[in-house]
FITILUM-103384 format. One record per residue (C-alpha): residue number from 1; chain; x, y, z. Coordinates in Angstrom, 3 decimals. Example, Ala and Ser with C-alpha at 12.3 -4.5 7.8 and 13.67 -1.06 7.14 Angstrom:
<rs>
   num   cadena          x          y          z
     1        A     12.300     -4.500      7.800
     2        A     13.670     -1.060      7.140
</rs>
This chain:
<rs>
   num   cadena          x          y          z
     1        A    -41.019     41.539      4.866
     2        A    -42.534     43.631      7.652
     3        A    -42.174     42.229     11.162
     4        A    -41.027     42.887     14.734
     5        A    -38.513     40.663     16.509
     6        A    -36.431     40.562     19.654
     7        A    -34.700     38.432     22.259
     8        A    -34.779     37.782     25.970
     9        A    -31.649     36.513     27.721
    10        A    -31.774     37.828     31.238
    11        A    -29.123     35.465     32.618
    12        A    -26.729     35.222     29.658
    13        A    -24.840     37.522     27.373
    14        A    -26.992     38.890     24.598
    15        A    -26.790     37.483     21.048
    16        A    -24.298     38.920     18.602
    17        A    -26.777     39.244     15.734
    18        A    -29.703     41.471     14.905
    19        A    -32.326     41.560     12.123
    20        A    -31.201     43.095      8.846
    21        A    -32.866     46.460      8.349
    22        A    -34.188     46.503     11.908
    23        A    -34.745     49.697     13.888
    24        A    -34.348     49.235     17.617
    25        A    -37.544     49.924     19.571
    26        A    -36.746     48.436     22.983
    27        A    -33.572     48.154     25.057
    28        A    -33.954     47.028     28.646
    29        A    -31.772     44.846     30.854
    30        A    -31.690     41.420     29.239
    31        A    -33.979     42.167     26.302
    32        A    -33.974     44.037     22.990
    33        A    -36.423     44.414     20.116
    34        A    -36.379     45.748     16.569
    35        A    -39.015     46.730     14.011
    36        A    -38.378     45.829     10.376
    37        A    -40.321     47.601      7.625
    38        A    -42.168     49.897     10.047
    39        A    -42.186     53.667      9.774
    40        A    -41.041     55.575     12.838
    41        A    -44.595     56.708     13.651
    42        A    -45.784     53.093     13.665
    43        A    -44.012     52.345     16.936
    44        A    -44.848     54.187     20.146
    45        A    -43.074     54.001     23.497
    46        A    -44.265     54.862     27.000
    47        A    -42.295     54.481     30.229
    48        A    -43.091     54.854     33.933
    49        A    -40.674     56.254     36.555
    50        A    -39.854     52.736     37.778
    51        A    -38.731     51.679     34.295
    52        A    -41.906     49.833     33.359
    53        A    -42.372     50.158     29.617
    54        A    -45.105     49.712     27.023
    55        A    -44.203     49.523     23.327
    56        A    -46.847     49.254     20.596
    57        A    -45.716     48.395     17.054
    58        A    -48.152     48.487     14.154
    59        A    -51.491     50.252     13.932
    60        A    -51.965     51.435     17.517
    61        A    -54.785     53.990     17.575
    62        A    -54.618     54.771     21.300
    63        A    -53.880     58.282     22.462
    64        A    -50.804     58.920     24.591
    65        A    -53.095     59.380     27.586
    66        A    -54.785     56.031     26.972
    67        A    -51.413     54.286     26.681
    68        A    -50.027     55.847     29.854
    69        A    -53.184     54.930     31.769
    70        A    -52.996     51.346     30.470
    71        A    -49.355     51.076     31.548
    72        A    -50.156     52.427     34.994
    73        A    -52.867     49.802     35.483
    74        A    -50.674     47.045     34.026
    75        A    -48.035     47.790     36.686
    76        A    -50.578     46.623     39.279
    77        A    -50.973     43.306     37.453
    78        A    -54.170     44.188     35.579
    79        A    -53.457     43.757     31.852
    80        A    -56.987     44.342     30.574
    81        A    -56.493     47.896     29.359
    82        A    -53.038     47.316     27.861
    83        A    -54.202     44.459     25.625
    84        A    -57.491     46.115     24.563
    85        A    -56.192     49.443     23.298
    86        A    -57.751     50.342     19.935
    87        A    -56.005     49.146     16.800
    88        A    -54.142     46.068     15.591
    89        A    -50.539     45.874     16.753
    90        A    -47.873     44.091     18.776
    91        A    -47.697     44.924     22.473
    92        A    -44.501     44.693     24.524
    93        A    -44.855     45.101     28.287
    94        A    -41.706     45.275     30.414
    95        A    -42.686     45.259     34.090
    96        A    -40.679     44.088     37.069
    97        A    -37.996     42.398     34.994
    98        A    -40.532     40.323     33.013
    99        A    -41.339     40.821     29.333
   100        A    -44.773     40.078     27.885
   101        A    -45.149     39.852     24.106
   102        A    -48.733     39.885     22.795
   103        A    -50.183     40.072     19.296
   104        A    -53.742     41.016     18.418
   105        A    -56.872     39.036     19.287
   106        A    -57.597     37.908     15.718
   107        A    -54.114     36.641     14.860
   108        A    -53.250     39.156     12.137
   109        A    -50.294     40.152     14.304
   110        A    -49.078     36.741     15.487
   111        A    -46.247     35.943     17.905
   112        A    -43.765     33.116     17.333
   113        A    -40.799     32.065     19.420
   114        A    -37.879     29.666     19.610
   115        A    -34.807     29.118     21.729
   116        A    -31.161     29.055     20.720
   117        A    -28.166     28.904     23.017
   118        A    -30.061     29.882     26.134
   119        A    -31.687     32.847     24.402
   120        A    -35.402     33.124     23.661
   121        A    -36.076     34.783     20.318
   122        A    -39.560     35.951     19.389
   123        A    -41.011     37.503     16.238
   124        A    -44.253     38.427     14.502
   125        A    -42.986     36.437     11.490
   126        A    -41.991     32.784     11.692
   127        A    -39.652     32.733      8.688
   128        A    -36.812     34.749     10.303
   129        A    -36.834     32.421     13.319
   130        A    -36.852     29.358     11.053
   131        A    -33.815     30.736      9.226
   132        A    -32.119     31.513     12.536
   133        A    -32.321     27.922     13.808
   134        A    -31.989     26.335     10.360
   135        A    -35.307     24.512     10.283
   136        A    -37.725     23.512      7.528
   137        A    -41.491     23.817      6.927
   138        A    -43.755     21.663      9.093
   139        A    -45.262     19.695      6.216
   140        A    -47.949     17.923      8.303
   141        A    -49.303     21.341      9.303
   142        A    -49.436     22.409      5.646
   143        A    -51.236     19.199      4.703
   144        A    -53.689     19.639      7.571
   145        A    -54.360     23.246      6.547
   146        A    -55.189     21.937      3.092
   147        A    -57.382     18.980      4.004
   148        A    -59.107     19.601      7.361
   149        A    -61.698     21.894      8.884
   150        A    -62.519     22.391     12.540
   151        A    -58.970     21.488     13.600
   152        A    -56.523     23.883     15.226
   153        A    -53.709     22.742     12.954
   154        A    -51.091     24.997     14.547
   155        A    -52.283     25.332     18.155
   156        A    -49.025     26.374     19.844
   157        A    -46.888     25.222     16.911
   158        A    -46.237     26.954     13.579
   159        A    -45.703     26.124      9.926
   160        A    -42.011     25.584     10.687
   161        A    -40.467     22.765     12.722
   162        A    -39.036     24.026     16.000
   163        A    -40.785     27.401     15.903
   164        A    -43.565     27.772     18.457
   165        A    -46.663     29.928     18.149
   166        A    -48.446     31.930     20.832
   167        A    -52.197     31.353     20.350
   168        A    -54.108     34.602     19.696
   169        A    -55.599     35.910     22.907
   170        A    -52.459     34.900     24.805
   171        A    -49.134     36.538     25.641
   172        A    -45.629     35.112     25.675
   173        A    -44.299     35.550     29.211
   174        A    -40.518     35.779     29.607
   175        A    -38.993     35.919     33.106
   176        A    -35.433     35.530     34.402
   177        A    -34.586     31.970     35.350
   178        A    -38.011     30.593     34.328
   179        A    -38.882     28.733     31.131
   180        A    -40.941     30.706     28.577
   181        A    -44.673     30.248     28.974
   182        A    -47.919     31.607     27.587
   183        A    -50.681     33.200     29.612
   184        A    -54.289     33.699     28.632
   185        A    -55.190     37.372     28.410
   186        A    -58.367     38.689     30.049
   187        A    -61.331     39.030     27.700
   188        A    -64.547     41.011     28.143
   189        A    -68.030     39.571     28.406
   190        A    -70.184     37.768     28.133
   191        A    -72.393     40.460     26.591
   192        A    -76.050     40.429     25.714
   193        A    -76.917     41.240     22.105
   194        A    -77.740     44.865     22.977
   195        A    -74.608     45.332     25.084
   196        A    -72.437     43.865     22.360
   197        A    -74.054     46.034     19.692
   198        A    -73.257     49.166     21.697
   199        A    -69.683     48.032     22.257
   200        A    -69.297     47.180     18.565
   201        A    -70.636     50.554     17.456
   202        A    -68.120     52.382     19.632
   203        A    -65.204     50.082     18.765
   204        A    -65.657     50.143     14.981
   205        A    -66.329     53.881     14.906
   206        A    -63.095     54.430     16.823
   207        A    -61.198     51.988     14.607
   208        A    -62.186     53.745     11.384
   209        A    -62.365     57.375     12.458
   210        A    -58.991     57.375     14.206
   211        A    -57.401     55.927     11.087
   212        A    -59.031     58.624      8.984
   213        A    -57.749     61.247     11.406
   214        A    -54.219     59.819     11.436
   215        A    -53.686     59.728      7.660
   216        A    -54.047     62.562      5.164
   217        A    -54.823     60.301      2.190
   218        A    -57.318     57.514      2.732
   219        A    -58.944     55.036      0.365
   220        A    -61.322     52.136      0.867
   221        A    -63.011     49.155     -0.702
   222        A    -66.654     49.817     -1.522
   223        A    -67.969     46.456     -2.665
   224        A    -71.586     47.366     -2.021
   225        A    -71.734     44.833      0.797
   226        A    -72.598     45.801      4.349
   227        A    -69.104     45.515      5.839
   228        A    -66.950     47.492      3.416
   229        A    -69.734     50.048      2.893
   230        A    -69.955     50.674      6.643
   231        A    -66.194     51.234      6.870
   232        A    -66.251     53.582      3.875
   233        A    -69.155     55.625      5.270
   234        A    -67.417     56.026      8.632
   235        A    -64.165     57.122      6.990
   236        A    -65.919     59.638      4.746
   237        A    -67.416     61.336      7.800
   238        A    -63.877     62.373      8.786
   239        A    -61.933     62.762      5.545
   240        A    -62.538     62.665      1.771
   241        A    -62.187     59.021      0.787
   242        A    -61.397     57.399     -2.556
   243        A    -63.689     54.363     -2.652
   244        A    -63.072     51.536     -5.111
   245        A    -65.629     49.066     -6.458
   246        A    -64.275     46.089     -8.392
   247        A    -66.424     44.176    -10.841
   248        A    -66.077     41.721    -13.707
   249        A    -68.267     39.996    -16.271
   250        A    -69.807     37.722    -13.650
   251        A    -70.068     40.118    -10.703
   252        A    -71.724     42.716    -12.915
   253        A    -74.760     40.432    -13.057
   254        A    -75.278     40.832     -9.291
   255        A    -76.348     43.916     -7.366
   256        A    -73.056     44.915     -5.673
   257        A    -72.381     47.717     -8.116
   258        A    -75.893     49.096     -7.671
   259        A    -75.511     49.290     -3.894
   260        A    -72.009     50.735     -4.156
   261        A    -73.039     53.468     -6.592
   262        A    -76.046     54.406     -4.476
   263        A    -73.873     54.578     -1.342
   264        A    -71.348     56.828     -3.073
   265        A    -74.152     59.091     -4.280
   266        A    -75.864     59.314     -0.894
   267        A    -72.819     59.806      1.366
   268        A    -70.788     62.998      1.213
   269        A    -67.023     62.762      0.962
   270        A    -66.791     59.673     -1.260
   271        A    -64.977     59.800     -4.602
   272        A    -66.147     56.659     -6.358
   273        A    -63.876     54.665     -8.687
   274        A    -65.231     51.634    -10.558
   275        A    -62.701     49.073    -11.780
   276        A    -63.919     46.593    -14.387
   277        A    -61.712     43.544    -14.909
   278        A    -62.781     43.393    -18.534
   279        A    -61.089     46.713    -19.206
   280        A    -57.947     45.800    -17.269
   281        A    -57.678     42.285    -18.714
   282        A    -57.347     40.935    -15.184
   283        A    -58.268     37.429    -14.056
   284        A    -57.782     35.240    -11.028
   285        A    -54.475     33.293    -11.065
   286        A    -52.788     35.621    -13.545
   287        A    -49.038     36.184    -13.152
   288        A    -47.965     32.920    -11.509
   289        A    -45.541     31.724    -14.185
   290        A    -42.371     32.600    -12.230
   291        A    -42.493     31.717     -8.493
   292        A    -39.175     33.509     -7.883
   293        A    -40.771     36.805     -8.919
   294        A    -43.670     36.560     -6.485
   295        A    -43.847     38.703     -3.328
   296        A    -42.738     37.119     -0.058
   297        A    -45.250     36.159      2.630
   298        A    -44.764     34.460      5.971
   299        A    -47.313     31.756      5.190
   300        A    -49.250     30.586      2.117
   301        A    -51.447     33.496      1.011
   302        A    -54.609     33.222     -1.056
   303        A    -53.841     36.710     -2.384
   304        A    -51.051     35.196     -4.508
   305        A    -53.809     33.789     -6.683
   306        A    -55.333     37.260     -7.077
   307        A    -52.324     39.387     -8.044
   308        A    -53.744     40.810    -11.269
   309        A    -57.169     41.359     -9.728
   310        A    -55.709     43.163     -6.718
   311        A    -53.382     45.216     -8.936
   312        A    -56.385     46.520    -10.851
   313        A    -58.506     46.968     -7.730
   314        A    -55.816     48.911     -5.872
   315        A    -54.708     51.036     -8.828
   316        A    -56.877     54.032     -7.768
   317        A    -55.536     53.766     -4.207
   318        A    -51.956     53.658     -5.469
   319        A    -52.584     56.634     -7.759
   320        A    -54.008     58.494     -4.771
   321        A    -50.795     57.648     -2.852
   322        A    -53.040     56.384     -0.095
   323        A    -51.566     56.004      3.363
   324        A    -54.308     53.618      4.482
   325        A    -56.607     51.510      2.318
   326        A    -59.556     50.416      4.460
   327        A    -61.436     47.181      3.864
   328        A    -64.359     45.274      5.343
   329        A    -62.308     42.082      5.725
   330        A    -63.258     40.156      8.844
   331        A    -66.800     41.497      8.998
   332        A    -68.319     38.157      8.072
   333        A    -66.282     36.471     10.801
   334        A    -67.225     38.694     13.722
   335        A    -70.786     39.661     12.792
   336        A    -72.123     36.176     12.077
   337        A    -71.426     32.550     12.993
   338        A    -71.517     29.057     11.505
   339        A    -74.484     26.691     11.457
   340        A    -73.050     24.714     14.408
   341        A    -74.345     27.495     16.666
   342        A    -77.321     25.298     17.532
   343        A    -74.993     22.847     19.316
   344        A    -73.666     25.676     21.497
   345        A    -77.215     26.868     22.052
   346        A    -78.379     23.419     23.159
   347        A    -75.409     23.081     25.520
   348        A    -76.269     26.481     27.021
   349        A    -79.710     25.163     27.993
   350        A    -81.724     26.852     25.237
   351        A    -82.888     23.574     23.804
   352        A    -86.145     24.575     22.158
   353        A    -84.419     27.366     20.207
   354        A    -81.571     25.007     19.282
   355        A    -83.940     22.382     17.885
   356        A    -85.754     25.063     15.898
   357        A    -82.464     26.395     14.513
   358        A    -81.360     22.902     13.554
   359        A    -84.659     22.328     11.748
   360        A    -84.214     25.562      9.798
   361        A    -80.728     24.462      8.796
   362        A    -82.112     21.088      7.707
   363        A    -84.673     22.787      5.460
   364        A    -81.929     24.904      3.895
   365        A    -79.893     21.738      3.231
   366        A    -82.960     19.905      1.916
   367        A    -82.684     17.054      4.424
   368        A    -85.072     15.690      7.011
   369        A    -84.834     17.535     10.356
   370        A    -84.342     14.291     12.271
   371        A    -80.991     13.807     10.560
   372        A    -79.699     17.165     11.797
   373        A    -81.250     16.603     15.231
   374        A    -79.374     13.305     15.478
   375        A    -76.138     15.026     14.521
   376        A    -76.923     17.703     17.118
   377        A    -77.464     15.100     19.833
   378        A    -74.265     13.205     19.063
   379        A    -72.251     16.447     18.939
   380        A    -73.655     17.638     22.263
   381        A    -72.506     14.511     24.118
   382        A    -69.115     14.281     22.382
   383        A    -66.209     16.435     23.544
   384        A    -63.806     18.054     21.118
   385        A    -60.893     15.732     22.024
   386        A    -63.098     12.684     21.346
   387        A    -64.204     14.183     18.030
   388        A    -60.566     14.625     17.035
   389        A    -59.811     11.033     18.007
   390        A    -62.591      9.871     15.679
   391        A    -61.321     12.128     12.892
   392        A    -57.789     10.747     13.227
   393        A    -59.114      7.209     12.787
   394        A    -61.094      8.246      9.707
   395        A    -58.099      9.910      8.078
   396        A    -55.848      6.952      8.781
   397        A    -58.182      4.677      6.806
   398        A    -57.738      3.908      3.115
   399        A    -60.692      5.977      1.855
   400        A    -61.411      8.742      4.358
   401        A    -63.313     10.969      1.945
   402        A    -65.661      8.195      0.881
   403        A    -66.316      7.314      4.522
   404        A    -67.179     10.885      5.416
   405        A    -69.406     11.427      2.386
   406        A    -71.280      8.182      2.950
   407        A    -72.229      9.205      6.463
   408        A    -72.499     12.989      6.192
   409        A    -75.233     13.406      8.760
   410        A    -73.712     10.740     10.987
   411        A    -70.583     12.856     11.377
   412        A    -70.078     15.180     14.306
   413        A    -70.488     18.925     13.875
   414        A    -67.004     19.482     15.282
   415        A    -64.512     18.746     12.516
   416        A    -63.943     16.884      9.274
   417        A    -62.014     16.551      6.038
   418        A    -62.352     18.482      2.799
   419        A    -62.360     17.148     -0.755
   420        A    -58.589     17.586     -0.995
   421        A    -58.128     14.698      1.456
   422        A    -58.689     12.504     -1.590
   423        A    -55.349     13.738     -2.948
   424        A    -53.328     12.367     -0.026
   425        A    -51.173      9.292     -0.374
   426        A    -50.947      6.724      2.388
   427        A    -47.934      8.578      3.802
   428        A    -49.841     11.852      3.607
   429        A    -52.835     10.388      5.448
   430        A    -50.582      9.027      8.185
   431        A    -48.886     12.411      8.616
   432        A    -52.219     14.214      8.941
   433        A    -53.695     11.536     11.209
   434        A    -50.668     11.784     13.518
   435        A    -51.086     15.560     13.703
   436        A    -54.794     15.250     14.536
   437        A    -54.017     12.669     17.173
   438        A    -51.468     15.038     18.751
   439        A    -53.962     17.898     18.690
   440        A    -56.536     15.670     20.383
   441        A    -54.198     15.221     23.332
   442        A    -53.987     19.006     23.839
   443        A    -57.525     20.017     22.827
   444        A    -59.760     21.943     25.204
   445        A    -62.523     19.577     26.367
   446        A    -64.714     22.516     27.402
   447        A    -64.865     24.380     24.093
   448        A    -67.997     24.284     21.939
   449        A    -68.317     23.785     18.170
   450        A    -69.454     27.262     17.124
   451        A    -66.983     28.983     19.461
   452        A    -64.228     26.802     17.997
   453        A    -65.240     27.430     14.391
   454        A    -65.649     31.158     14.962
   455        A    -62.119     31.351     16.386
   456        A    -60.498     29.230     13.676
   457        A    -62.276     31.057     10.855
   458        A    -61.312     34.390     12.372
   459        A    -57.664     33.354     12.650
   460        A    -57.712     32.140      9.043
   461        A    -59.134     35.468      7.861
   462        A    -56.622     37.426      9.947
   463        A    -53.765     35.416      8.464
   464        A    -55.157     35.962      4.971
   465        A    -55.376     39.680      5.652
   466        A    -51.762     39.767      6.861
   467        A    -50.635     38.053      3.665
   468        A    -52.646     40.442      1.484
   469        A    -51.228     43.429      3.358
   470        A    -47.669     42.143      2.892
   471        A    -48.229     41.672     -0.841
   472        A    -49.919     45.053     -1.318
   473        A    -47.093     46.876      0.453
   474        A    -44.424     45.109     -1.602
   475        A    -46.146     45.319     -4.981
   476        A    -48.063     48.606     -4.924
   477        A    -46.946     50.443     -1.754
   478        A    -50.531     50.305     -0.461
   479        A    -51.034     49.517      3.258
   480        A    -54.180     47.428      3.782
   481        A    -56.239     47.954      6.936
   482        A    -59.062     45.784      8.285
   483        A    -60.838     47.641     11.125
   484        A    -63.173     44.688     11.748
   485        A    -60.077     42.701     12.808
   486        A    -59.000     45.216     15.447
   487        A    -58.808     43.659     18.895
   488        A    -61.479     45.922     20.381
   489        A    -63.923     45.127     17.549
   490        A    -63.280     41.385     17.699
   491        A    -63.619     41.360     21.484
   492        A    -66.940     43.202     21.384
   493        A    -68.425     40.740     18.899
   494        A    -67.075     37.482     20.286
   495        A    -68.208     38.428     23.794
   496        A    -71.739     37.801     22.459
   497        A    -72.532     34.062     22.339
   498        A    -72.637     32.763     18.781
   499        A    -76.345     31.927     18.893
   500        A    -77.187     35.470     20.012
   501        A    -75.378     37.075     17.058
   502        A    -77.931     35.738     14.593
   503        A    -81.676     36.003     13.984
   504        A    -83.528     33.626     11.712
   505        A    -84.501     35.378      8.489
   506        A    -82.355     38.452      9.195
   507        A    -79.007     39.081      7.515
   508        A    -76.345     40.275      9.982
   509        A    -78.685     41.528     12.695
   510        A    -75.741     42.613     14.841
   511        A    -74.610     45.006     12.120
   512        A    -78.144     46.338     11.739
   513        A    -78.348     47.069     15.466
   514        A    -74.829     48.482     15.832
   515        A    -74.628     50.670     12.722
   516        A    -78.144     52.079     12.597
   517        A    -77.833     55.801     11.857
   518        A    -74.188     55.542     10.798
   519        A    -74.839     54.242      7.294
   520        A    -77.780     54.534      4.865
   521        A    -80.738     52.358      5.816
   522        A    -80.818     50.563      2.466
   523        A    -77.391     49.041      3.216
   524        A    -78.566     47.603      6.504
   525        A    -81.642     46.139      4.846
   526        A    -79.645     44.335      2.174
   527        A    -80.184     40.559      2.332
   528        A    -77.908     39.386     -0.511
   529        A    -74.219     38.594     -0.877
   530        A    -72.331     38.176     -4.135
   531        A    -70.488     34.909     -4.800
   532        A    -67.175     34.864     -6.670
   533        A    -67.285     31.265     -7.874
   534        A    -67.672     32.051    -11.573
   535        A    -64.755     34.483    -11.477
   536        A    -62.556     31.692    -10.100
   537        A    -63.620     29.342    -12.887
   538        A    -62.718     31.957    -15.497
   539        A    -59.297     32.508    -13.950
   540        A    -58.582     28.785    -13.789
   541        A    -59.468     28.340    -17.450
   542        A    -57.464     31.388    -18.535
   543        A    -54.321     30.283    -16.710
   544        A    -54.616     26.525    -17.099
   545        A    -51.116     26.005    -18.486
   546        A    -49.334     27.719    -15.578
   547        A    -51.514     26.015    -12.987
   548        A    -50.931     22.590    -14.501
   549        A    -47.166     23.138    -14.184
   550        A    -47.528     24.043    -10.495
   551        A    -49.398     20.815     -9.756
   552        A    -47.117     18.682    -11.939
   553        A    -44.020     19.909    -10.068
   554        A    -45.653     19.776     -6.627
   555        A    -43.209     19.767     -3.703
   556        A    -45.753     17.863     -1.612
   557        A    -46.059     15.236     -4.361
   558        A    -42.291     14.896     -4.654
   559        A    -42.233     14.208     -0.905
   560        A    -44.634     11.316     -1.485
   561        A    -47.463     12.931      0.472
   562        A    -49.832     13.944     -2.304
   563        A    -50.907     12.159     -5.486
   564        A    -50.486     14.748     -8.274
   565        A    -52.724     12.774    -10.645
   566        A    -55.738     13.137     -8.355
   567        A    -55.098     16.839     -7.793
   568        A    -54.548     17.339    -11.506
   569        A    -57.836     15.577    -12.281
   570        A    -59.732     17.993    -10.021
   571        A    -57.856     20.908    -11.605
   572        A    -58.910     19.768    -15.083
   573        A    -62.495     19.466    -13.897
   574        A    -62.384     23.056    -12.637
   575        A    -60.719     24.330    -15.827
   576        A    -63.587     22.742    -17.766
   577        A    -66.060     24.694    -15.616
   578        A    -67.562     21.669    -13.857
   579        A    -68.153     21.434    -10.086
   580        A    -64.792     21.070     -8.328
   581        A    -63.183     21.839     -4.937
   582        A    -62.207     25.405     -5.868
   583        A    -61.138     26.501     -2.386
   584        A    -58.925     23.443     -1.974
   585        A    -57.330     23.956     -5.391
   586        A    -56.682     27.613     -4.573
   587        A    -54.992     26.650     -1.291
   588        A    -52.931     23.922     -2.933
   589        A    -51.651     26.289     -5.620
   590        A    -50.571     29.030     -3.214
   591        A    -49.034     26.492     -0.816
   592        A    -46.897     25.077     -3.612
   593        A    -45.862     28.581     -4.699
   594        A    -44.949     29.427     -1.105
   595        A    -42.816     26.301     -0.749
   596        A    -41.027     27.147     -3.996
   597        A    -40.143     30.666     -2.875
   598        A    -39.076     30.174      0.751
   599        A    -36.159     32.286      1.942
   600        A    -34.394     30.109      4.513
   601        A    -30.862     31.510      4.371
   602        A    -30.016     33.135      7.711
   603        A    -28.045     35.854      5.915
   604        A    -31.277     36.991      4.290
   605        A    -32.722     37.894      7.679
   606        A    -29.841     38.477     10.099
   607        A    -26.558     40.392     10.312
   608        A    -23.851     40.791     12.951
   609        A    -24.750     43.183     15.757
   610        A    -21.912     45.682     15.649
   611        A    -23.667     47.995     18.106
   612        A    -24.370     45.427     20.773
   613        A    -25.414     46.605     24.197
   614        A    -24.354     44.374     27.096
   615        A    -27.121     42.346     28.716
   616        A    -27.469     42.351     32.453
   617        A    -29.361     39.916     34.607
</rs>
């Protein structure tokens, strides 16, 4: 697995272990750090005359001049430039005897930490820390991930007991003689729509073009959608790009392939490769018969259910020996927002526009506007902690799903339960309810629904991207990049209020404003988006036997937290092609596979440090 880890022990002797396969990237008094699975050029180091140090590990696209300038400003206490350098990477800042450890804004480069024997260990992967302290998965978090929406299931925790998480947009602050803490990092904004569009144009152009300049062999997804097509067009301006369009029997009926082919024909520098699943005999959920043979990920990854599909899709990139495969992942998260935007809009004082937006949503849902207006009013006067309190009470009841369905438009726009909540046993419901109750105690009472949902959805996508990247590197030696998830891109978009990132009747207006002139006009005018539901149904039916075994041997069921009969009934419904909770089934399957393949032996991750430098305080 690819990760960065280190320790801070300013007042004690340093630990006598180090990560297996780690290359040291930082040695300062009382602290050390190593990169595992990173090429030498993926870590950069800058130091000032007073010993202040900046280390970037991952995809840092900043020039040496930009890094030195950021370090110089950070020495004065202003961290803005250091944490907004272009790219997606881990930042280490050693200034005045204090160490700051910060991941990216989206959460694709997370930071976890724990303490052992007076030493604070941190890492961009939680599994090595869990093995270090001998802990087990935090099952309530896994259950909450499976059954809830609108809930920060991890917050400052992780999917392992005893391993803490630094929320994205924060840094872990380590100082001699002071307990570890997190500090919120400065963020830009707020921006108007036009300001944000200009910032986005510059940030995404930099994110793609600097990658294309850094690598000799570049490939990209070219789905035909706005996001991946924009990334491909920007890359092709700098370097010849192998662009891959994946299709299957169901997707071929939509217009993705038409848009992709036209883009490849209109834009110079694109070598277009079309991959048809029918020719490669690839389907969703292929290849899951042997959990021990699956690639390792730090958390449950949806990409495990797409191994055969991704193998076919990435075959041209692998044949090209690509050094960076660019995708449009994250575009939906930063360019648009969820329907709860009208609650944020009402709270911001734009009430007439909020009521109009709510009425439009009601028409789309085929319900009377007054129902959505009532939900809007109740959500406006209810804080997030109170909404979580109500959710905890619902989950703790005997039939939480029936209660929520019976009063859909009575529910708050903040949070809720998914269909998979019907799989929980009484013990499972109590575990999830206790977690929600704990999160309610720590929830921000000043957040708003759309801002919350935008952040949680972004973090979910960033985590999914990290899992996909880990799998692609292990299986096919293809590094996956997502420029839309770069910190500078995310910051530019989220600095625009959610309700200003949309326009009724216009698909992705922010993209249209930001990318005008960079991509063909017909892409920006596209108003459609292909669904993949039918492809999932086909994969479920094709691999029914293997999927039934996964559910029948469920670790969560063996723990008494999930009723395998109810989950199996929904799986059979999906295999038959009838309406079913496909997303929940997908998450359940990959969660079970992840639990079956955990590597928790400390010897897997750590070895004695035979070249130990003394620590000084």
